[in-house]
N, CA, C and O atoms as a GROMACS GRO file, in nm:
protein
  388
    1MET      N    1   8.046   2.913  -7.534
    1MET     CA    2   8.033   2.787  -7.464
    1MET      C    3   8.172   2.740  -7.419
    1MET      O    4   8.268   2.748  -7.495
    2LEU      N    5   8.180   2.692  -7.299
    2LEU     CA    6   8.308   2.645  -7.246
    2LEU      C    7   8.334   2.503  -7.293
    2LEU      O    8   8.242   2.423  -7.313
    3ALA      N    9   8.461   2.473  -7.311
    3ALA     CA   10   8.501   2.342  -7.361
    3ALA      C   11   8.503   2.238  -7.250
    3ALA      O   12   8.524   2.270  -7.133
    4ALA      N   13   8.480   2.115  -7.290
    4ALA     CA   14   8.493   2.004  -7.194
    4ALA      C   15   8.640   1.992  -7.155
    4ALA      O   16   8.727   2.006  -7.241
    5PRO      N   17   8.669   1.966  -7.029
    5PRO     CA   18   8.809   1.957  -6.987
    5PRO      C   19   8.876   1.832  -7.043
    5PRO      O   20   8.812   1.728  -7.062
    6SER      N   21   9.005   1.846  -7.068
    6SER     CA   22   9.084   1.730  -7.109
    6SER      C   23   9.104   1.641  -6.986
    6SER      O   24   9.081   1.685  -6.874
    7PRO      N   25   9.146   1.517  -7.007
    7PRO     CA   26   9.172   1.431  -6.891
    7PRO      C   27   9.275   1.493  -6.794
    7PRO      O   28   9.259   1.482  -6.673
    8ALA      N   29   9.378   1.555  -6.848
    8ALA     CA   30   9.480   1.618  -6.762
    8ALA      C   31   9.420   1.734  -6.683
    8ALA      O   32   9.450   1.750  -6.565
    9GLU      N   33   9.336   1.815  -6.749
    9GLU     CA   34   9.272   1.926  -6.679
    9GLU      C   35   9.179   1.875  -6.569
    9GLU      O   36   9.174   1.931  -6.460
   10GLU      N   37   9.107   1.768  -6.598
   10GLU     CA   38   9.015   1.712  -6.498
   10GLU      C   39   9.092   1.659  -6.377
   10GLU      O   40   9.050   1.680  -6.263
   11ARG      N   41   9.204   1.591  -6.401
   11ARG     CA   42   9.285   1.541  -6.288
   11ARG      C   43   9.337   1.656  -6.203
   11ARG      O   44   9.334   1.651  -6.080
   12LEU      N   45   9.386   1.759  -6.271
   12LEU     CA   46   9.439   1.874  -6.196
   12LEU      C   47   9.326   1.943  -6.119
   12LEU      O   48   9.346   1.982  -6.004
   13TRP      N   49   9.209   1.957  -6.179
   13TRP     CA   50   9.098   2.022  -6.110
   13TRP      C   51   9.060   1.945  -5.983
   13TRP      O   52   9.029   2.007  -5.881
   14GLN      N   53   9.063   1.815  -5.988
   14GLN     CA   54   9.029   1.736  -5.870
   14GLN      C   55   9.127   1.766  -5.755
   14GLN      O   56   9.090   1.759  -5.638
   15ALA      N   57   9.250   1.800  -5.790
   15ALA     CA   58   9.351   1.834  -5.688
   15ALA      C   59   9.340   1.980  -5.643
   15ALA      O   60   9.382   2.013  -5.532
   16LEU      N   61   9.286   2.068  -5.728
   16LEU     CA   62   9.280   2.210  -5.696
   16LEU      C   63   9.150   2.251  -5.627
   16LEU      O   64   9.148   2.347  -5.550
   17ARG      N   65   9.044   2.180  -5.655
   17ARG     CA   66   8.912   2.222  -5.606
   17ARG      C   67   8.909   2.226  -5.454
   17ARG      O   68   8.986   2.158  -5.386
   18ALA      N   69   8.821   2.306  -5.404
   18ALA     CA   70   8.801   2.322  -5.259
   18ALA      C   71   8.928   2.367  -5.187
   18ALA      O   72   8.951   2.329  -5.072
   19SER      N   73   9.009   2.446  -5.253
   19SER     CA   74   9.128   2.508  -5.193
   19SER      C   75   9.222   2.407  -5.129
   19SER      O   76   9.279   2.434  -5.023
   20GLN      N   77   9.238   2.292  -5.190
   20GLN     CA   78   9.320   2.187  -5.133
   20GLN      C   79   9.468   2.226  -5.120
   20GLN      O   80   9.541   2.168  -5.039
   21LEU      N   81   9.512   2.323  -5.199
   21LEU     CA   82   9.651   2.371  -5.188
   21LEU      C   83   9.660   2.498  -5.104
   21LEU      O   84   9.764   2.563  -5.100
   22GLY      N   85   9.551   2.532  -5.037
   22GLY     CA   86   9.551   2.652  -4.955
   22GLY      C   87   9.520   2.779  -5.032
   22GLY      O   88   9.524   2.889  -4.976
   23VAL      N   89   9.488   2.766  -5.159
   23VAL     CA   90   9.455   2.880  -5.245
   23VAL      C   91   9.329   2.841  -5.324
   23VAL      O   92   9.320   2.730  -5.376
   24ALA      N   93   9.234   2.932  -5.332
   24ALA     CA   94   9.111   2.906  -5.406
   24ALA      C   95   9.136   2.922  -5.556
   24ALA      O   96   9.191   3.022  -5.600
   25PHE      N   97   9.094   2.822  -5.632
   25PHE     CA   98   9.103   2.825  -5.777
   25PHE      C   99   8.964   2.820  -5.838
   25PHE      O  100   8.872   2.758  -5.782
   26LYS      N  101   8.950   2.884  -5.952
   26LYS     CA  102   8.829   2.875  -6.033
   26LYS      C  103   8.869   2.809  -6.165
   26LYS      O  104   8.985   2.813  -6.205
   27ARG      N  105   8.771   2.749  -6.230
   27ARG     CA  106   8.797   2.673  -6.352
   27ARG      C  107   8.731   2.741  -6.471
   27ARG      O  108   8.619   2.791  -6.460
   28GLN      N  109   8.800   2.742  -6.584
   28GLN     CA  110   8.752   2.802  -6.710
   28GLN      C  111   8.692   2.940  -6.687
   28GLN      O  112   8.571   2.960  -6.696
   29VAL      N  113   8.780   3.034  -6.658
   29VAL     CA  114   8.742   3.171  -6.626
   29VAL      C  115   8.766   3.259  -6.749
   29VAL      O  116   8.868   3.248  -6.816
   30VAL      N  117   8.669   3.346  -6.776
   30VAL     CA  118   8.681   3.441  -6.886
   30VAL      C  119   8.754   3.565  -6.835
   30VAL      O  120   8.713   3.627  -6.737
   31ILE      N  121   8.863   3.599  -6.903
   31ILE     CA  122   8.939   3.721  -6.873
   31ILE      C  123   8.953   3.794  -7.006
   31ILE      O  124   9.028   3.751  -7.094
   32GLY      N  125   8.882   3.903  -7.021
   32GLY     CA  126   8.881   3.974  -7.150
   32GLY      C  127   8.828   3.883  -7.258
   32GLY      O  128   8.716   3.832  -7.248
   33SER      N  129   8.907   3.862  -7.361
   33SER     CA  130   8.866   3.776  -7.472
   33SER      C  131   8.921   3.634  -7.459
   33SER      O  132   8.912   3.555  -7.553
   34PHE      N  133   8.976   3.603  -7.344
   34PHE     CA  134   9.039   3.471  -7.323
   34PHE      C  135   8.960   3.388  -7.222
   34PHE      O  136   8.894   3.441  -7.133
   35ILE      N  137   8.969   3.258  -7.238
   35ILE     CA  138   8.920   3.165  -7.136
   35ILE      C  139   9.042   3.092  -7.085
   35ILE      O  140   9.112   3.024  -7.160
   36VAL      N  141   9.067   3.105  -6.956
   36VAL     CA  142   9.184   3.039  -6.897
   36VAL      C  143   9.140   2.911  -6.828
   36VAL      O  144   9.027   2.900  -6.780
   37ASP      N  145   9.229   2.813  -6.825
   37ASP     CA  146   9.195   2.683  -6.766
   37ASP      C  147   9.163   2.697  -6.617
   37ASP      O  148   9.057   2.653  -6.572
   38PHE      N  149   9.254   2.757  -6.541
   38PHE     CA  150   9.238   2.772  -6.397
   38PHE      C  151   9.290   2.909  -6.355
   38PHE      O  152   9.387   2.960  -6.410
   39LEU      N  153   9.224   2.967  -6.256
   39LEU     CA  154   9.265   3.097  -6.205
   39LEU      C  155   9.257   3.096  -6.053
   39LEU      O  156   9.156   3.056  -5.994
   40ALA      N  157   9.366   3.141  -5.990
   40ALA     CA  158   9.366   3.168  -5.846
   40ALA      C  159   9.355   3.320  -5.834
   40ALA      O  160   9.456   3.390  -5.837
   41PRO      N  161   9.232   3.372  -5.821
   41PRO     CA  162   9.212   3.518  -5.824
   41PRO      C  163   9.293   3.594  -5.721
   41PRO      O  164   9.347   3.701  -5.751
   42ALA      N  165   9.304   3.542  -5.600
   42ALA     CA  166   9.376   3.613  -5.494
   42ALA      C  167   9.524   3.628  -5.527
   42ALA      O  168   9.588   3.722  -5.481
   43ARG      N  169   9.577   3.537  -5.606
   43ARG     CA  170   9.719   3.539  -5.643
   43ARG      C  171   9.742   3.591  -5.784
   43ARG      O  172   9.856   3.610  -5.826
   44LYS      N  173   9.632   3.615  -5.859
   44LYS     CA  174   9.640   3.656  -6.001
   44LYS      C  175   9.726   3.556  -6.078
   44LYS      O  176   9.806   3.592  -6.165
   45LEU      N  177   9.707   3.428  -6.044
   45LEU     CA  178   9.782   3.319  -6.107
   45LEU      C  179   9.690   3.240  -6.199
   45LEU      O  180   9.585   3.191  -6.158
   46ILE      N  181   9.732   3.230  -6.324
   46ILE     CA  182   9.662   3.151  -6.425
   46ILE      C  183   9.742   3.024  -6.448
   46ILE      O  184   9.863   3.029  -6.464
   47VAL      N  185   9.673   2.911  -6.450
   47VAL     CA  186   9.737   2.784  -6.480
   47VAL      C  187   9.675   2.730  -6.608
   47VAL      O  188   9.554   2.710  -6.616
   48GLU      N  189   9.758   2.707  -6.708
   48GLU     CA  190   9.715   2.651  -6.836
   48GLU      C  191   9.774   2.511  -6.850
   48GLU      O  192   9.892   2.490  -6.824
   49VAL      N  193   9.691   2.416  -6.890
   49VAL     CA  194   9.737   2.279  -6.915
   49VAL      C  195   9.741   2.263  -7.067
   49VAL      O  196   9.638   2.262  -7.134
   50ASP      N  197   9.861   2.250  -7.119
   50ASP     CA  198   9.882   2.249  -7.264
   50ASP      C  199   9.899   2.109  -7.319
   50ASP      O  200   9.990   2.035  -7.279
   51GLY      N  201   9.811   2.073  -7.411
   51GLY     CA  202   9.822   1.946  -7.483
   51GLY      C  203   9.890   1.967  -7.617
   51GLY      O  204   9.954   2.069  -7.639
   52ALA      N  205   9.875   1.870  -7.705
   52ALA     CA  206   9.942   1.872  -7.836
   52ALA      C  207   9.904   1.995  -7.919
   52ALA      O  208   9.987   2.048  -7.993
   53PHE      N  209   9.781   2.041  -7.908
   53PHE     CA  210   9.736   2.157  -7.983
   53PHE      C  211   9.826   2.278  -7.958
   53PHE      O  212   9.857   2.353  -8.050
   54HIS      N  213   9.868   2.295  -7.835
   54HIS     CA  214   9.949   2.413  -7.800
   54HIS      C  215  10.090   2.406  -7.855
   54HIS      O  216  10.156   2.510  -7.868
   55GLU      N  217  10.139   2.288  -7.887
   55GLU     CA  218  10.271   2.276  -7.948
   55GLU      C  219  10.274   2.343  -8.084
   55GLU      O  220  10.379   2.389  -8.130
   56ARG      N  221  10.160   2.348  -8.149
   56ARG     CA  222  10.150   2.408  -8.282
   56ARG      C  223  10.117   2.557  -8.278
   56ARG      O  224  10.115   2.622  -8.382
   57GLN      N  225  10.092   2.610  -8.162
   57GLN     CA  226  10.054   2.752  -8.155
   57GLN      C  227  10.131   2.827  -8.047
   57GLN      O  228  10.076   2.911  -7.976
   58ARG      N  229  10.258   2.796  -8.036
   58ARG     CA  230  10.341   2.859  -7.932
   58ARG      C  231  10.349   3.011  -7.946
   58ARG      O  232  10.349   3.082  -7.846
   59VAL      N  233  10.356   3.060  -8.069
   59VAL     CA  234  10.365   3.205  -8.089
   59VAL      C  235  10.236   3.271  -8.043
   59VAL      O  236  10.241   3.374  -7.975
   60ALA      N  237  10.123   3.214  -8.078
   60ALA     CA  238   9.994   3.270  -8.035
   60ALA      C  239   9.981   3.264  -7.883
   60ALA      O  240   9.931   3.358  -7.821
   61ASP      N  241  10.024   3.154  -7.824
   61ASP     CA  242  10.019   3.142  -7.678
   61ASP      C  243  10.108   3.247  -7.611
   61ASP      O  244  10.071   3.304  -7.509
   62ALA      N  245  10.225   3.272  -7.668
   62ALA     CA  246  10.316   3.372  -7.612
   62ALA      C  247  10.253   3.511  -7.618
   62ALA      O  248  10.267   3.590  -7.524
   63ARG      N  249  10.185   3.542  -7.728
   63ARG     CA  250  10.117   3.672  -7.738
   63ARG      C  251  10.004   3.682  -7.635
   63ARG      O  252   9.986   3.785  -7.571
   64ARG      N  253   9.931   3.575  -7.621
   64ARG     CA  254   9.821   3.569  -7.524
   64ARG      C  255   9.875   3.589  -7.382
   64ARG      O  256   9.820   3.666  -7.304
   65ASP      N  257   9.983   3.518  -7.350
   65ASP     CA  258  10.044   3.531  -7.217
   65ASP      C  259  10.091   3.674  -7.192
   65ASP      O  260  10.075   3.727  -7.082
   66ALA      N  261  10.149   3.737  -7.294
   66ALA     CA  262  10.197   3.874  -7.280
   66ALA      C  263  10.081   3.968  -7.249
   66ALA      O  264  10.095   4.059  -7.166
   67LYS      N  265   9.968   3.949  -7.314
   67LYS     CA  266   9.850   4.033  -7.287
   67LYS      C  267   9.800   4.010  -7.145
   67LYS      O  268   9.762   4.105  -7.077
   68LEU      N  269   9.799   3.886  -7.101
   68LEU     CA  270   9.756   3.856  -6.964
   68LEU      C  271   9.854   3.913  -6.862
   68LEU      O  272   9.812   3.960  -6.756
   69HIS      N  273   9.984   3.910  -6.892
   69HIS     CA  274  10.085   3.970  -6.804
   69HIS      C  275  10.060   4.119  -6.789
   69HIS      O  276  10.072   4.174  -6.679
   70LYS      N  277  10.024   4.185  -6.900
   70LYS     CA  278   9.997   4.329  -6.894
   70LYS      C  279   9.878   4.360  -6.804
   70LYS      O  280   9.868   4.469  -6.749
   71LEU      N  281   9.788   4.263  -6.790
   71LEU     CA  282   9.673   4.279  -6.700
   71LEU      C  283   9.707   4.243  -6.556
   71LEU      O  284   9.621   4.249  -6.468
   72GLY      N  285   9.834   4.205  -6.532
   72GLY     CA  286   9.880   4.177  -6.397
   72GLY      C  287   9.877   4.031  -6.356
   72GLY      O  288   9.895   3.999  -6.238
   73PHE      N  289   9.856   3.940  -6.452
   73PHE     CA  290   9.849   3.798  -6.420
   73PHE      C  291   9.983   3.730  -6.444
   73PHE      O  292  10.061   3.770  -6.531
   74VAL      N  293  10.008   3.626  -6.366
   74VAL     CA  294  10.121   3.535  -6.389
   74VAL      C  295  10.061   3.412  -6.455
   74VAL      O  296   9.959   3.360  -6.409
   75VAL      N  297  10.124   3.366  -6.564
   75VAL     CA  298  10.073   3.249  -6.636
   75VAL      C  299  10.172   3.134  -6.619
   75VAL      O  300  10.290   3.146  -6.652
   76LEU      N  301  10.122   3.024  -6.567
   76LEU     CA  302  10.202   2.902  -6.551
   76LEU      C  303  10.147   2.799  -6.649
   76LEU      O  304  10.031   2.758  -6.639
   77ARG      N  305  10.230   2.759  -6.744
   77ARG     CA  306  10.189   2.659  -6.843
   77ARG      C  307  10.247   2.524  -6.804
   77ARG      O  308  10.367   2.510  -6.782
   78LEU      N  309  10.158   2.425  -6.796
   78LEU     CA  310  10.198   2.288  -6.761
   78LEU      C  311  10.165   2.197  -6.878
   78LEU      O  312  10.058   2.208  -6.938
   79SER      N  313  10.255   2.109  -6.909
   79SER     CA  314  10.232   2.012  -7.016
   79SER      C  315  10.132   1.907  -6.969
   79SER      O  316  10.142   1.856  -6.858
   80ALA      N  317  10.036   1.876  -7.056
   80ALA     CA  318   9.938   1.771  -7.025
   80ALA      C  319  10.006   1.635  -7.012
   80ALA      O  320   9.947   1.542  -6.958
   81ARG      N  321  10.128   1.623  -7.059
   81ARG     CA  322  10.202   1.496  -7.051
   81ARG      C  323  10.256   1.469  -6.911
   81ARG      O  324  10.292   1.355  -6.879
   82LEU      N  325  10.262   1.573  -6.828
   82LEU     CA  326  10.315   1.556  -6.692
   82LEU      C  327  10.220   1.472  -6.608
   82LEU      O  328  10.098   1.476  -6.628
   83GLN      N  329  10.275   1.398  -6.517
   83GLN     CA  330  10.195   1.328  -6.418
   83GLN      C  331  10.136   1.432  -6.322
   83GLN      O  332  10.193   1.540  -6.306
   84LEU      N  333  10.025   1.400  -6.260
   84LEU     CA  334   9.962   1.493  -6.167
   84LEU      C  335  10.057   1.537  -6.058
   84LEU      O  336  10.059   1.655  -6.022
   85SER      N  337  10.136   1.446  -6.004
   85SER     CA  338  10.230   1.482  -5.897
   85SER      C  339  10.331   1.586  -5.945
   85SER      O  340  10.370   1.675  -5.869
   86GLU      N  341  10.374   1.576  -6.071
   86GLU     CA  342  10.468   1.674  -6.127
   86GLU      C  343  10.399   1.809  -6.145
   86GLU      O  344  10.459   1.913  -6.117
   87MET      N  345  10.274   1.808  -6.191
   87MET     CA  346  10.199   1.933  -6.207
   87MET      C  347  10.184   2.003  -6.072
   87MET      O  348  10.206   2.124  -6.060
   88LEU      N  349  10.148   1.926  -5.972
   88LEU     CA  350  10.128   1.984  -5.838
   88LEU      C  351  10.258   2.037  -5.781
   88LEU      O  352  10.258   2.141  -5.715
   89ALA      N  353  10.368   1.969  -5.804
   89ALA     CA  354  10.498   2.015  -5.754
   89ALA      C  355  10.534   2.150  -5.818
   89ALA      O  356  10.581   2.240  -5.749
   90LEU      N  357  10.513   2.163  -5.948
   90LEU     CA  358  10.542   2.290  -6.016
   90LEU      C  359  10.450   2.400  -5.967
   90LEU      O  360  10.492   2.514  -5.947
   91LEU      N  361  10.325   2.367  -5.948
   91LEU     CA  362  10.228   2.465  -5.900
   91LEU      C  363  10.259   2.509  -5.757
   91LEU      O  364  10.252   2.627  -5.725
   92GLU      N  365  10.293   2.415  -5.672
   92GLU     CA  366  10.329   2.448  -5.534
   92GLU      C  367  10.454   2.537  -5.529
   92GLU      O  368  10.463   2.628  -5.446
   93ARG      N  369  10.548   2.511  -5.618
   93ARG     CA  370  10.668   2.597  -5.624
   93ARG      C  371  10.630   2.739  -5.664
   93ARG      O  372  10.683   2.835  -5.608
   94GLU      N  373  10.539   2.753  -5.760
   94GLU     CA  374  10.494   2.886  -5.802
   94GLU      C  375  10.419   2.956  -5.689
   94GLU      O  376  10.437   3.076  -5.667
   95LEU      N  377  10.336   2.882  -5.617
   95LEU     CA  378  10.259   2.942  -5.507
   95LEU      C  379  10.349   2.983  -5.391
   95LEU      O  380  10.312   3.072  -5.313
   96ALA      N  381  10.464   2.921  -5.377
   96ALA     CA  382  10.556   2.955  -5.268
   96ALA      C  383  10.631   3.086  -5.293
   96ALA      O  384  10.693   3.140  -5.201
   97ARG      N  385  10.627   3.134  -5.414
   97ARG     CA  386  10.698   3.259  -5.446
   97ARG      C  387  10.635   3.379  -5.378
   97ARG      O  388  10.683   3.491  -5.394
   0.00000   0.00000   0.00000
C-alpha cells in the first residue's frame, strides 16, 4: 500500500503534475523493492522529499540511492523544510543539466 503524501510532497506534486516543468513526472513509483516519491521516467530522475524521518536514516538512504544509481537513476533529495519555490529552483537546475 502506498503512503499518504506529506504536505511538502503534496505541494511539490501540484507543481509537477501535468508536465508543468516540461517533463512528465509520476508519483510514488515502485522501482525494484523501493517506492520513490517522484520519477521523471524520460530523464531517469528520482525526486525524494525528505522529512525528519530521513535525518535518522541517512546511511540507509545512501545505500538506497547507490542501488538506484546502479540502475541508472539520478536521485535528487530535497528537504521537506524548503519552501516550494526553493524545491522548484533546485529541481529546475537538475533538469537543466
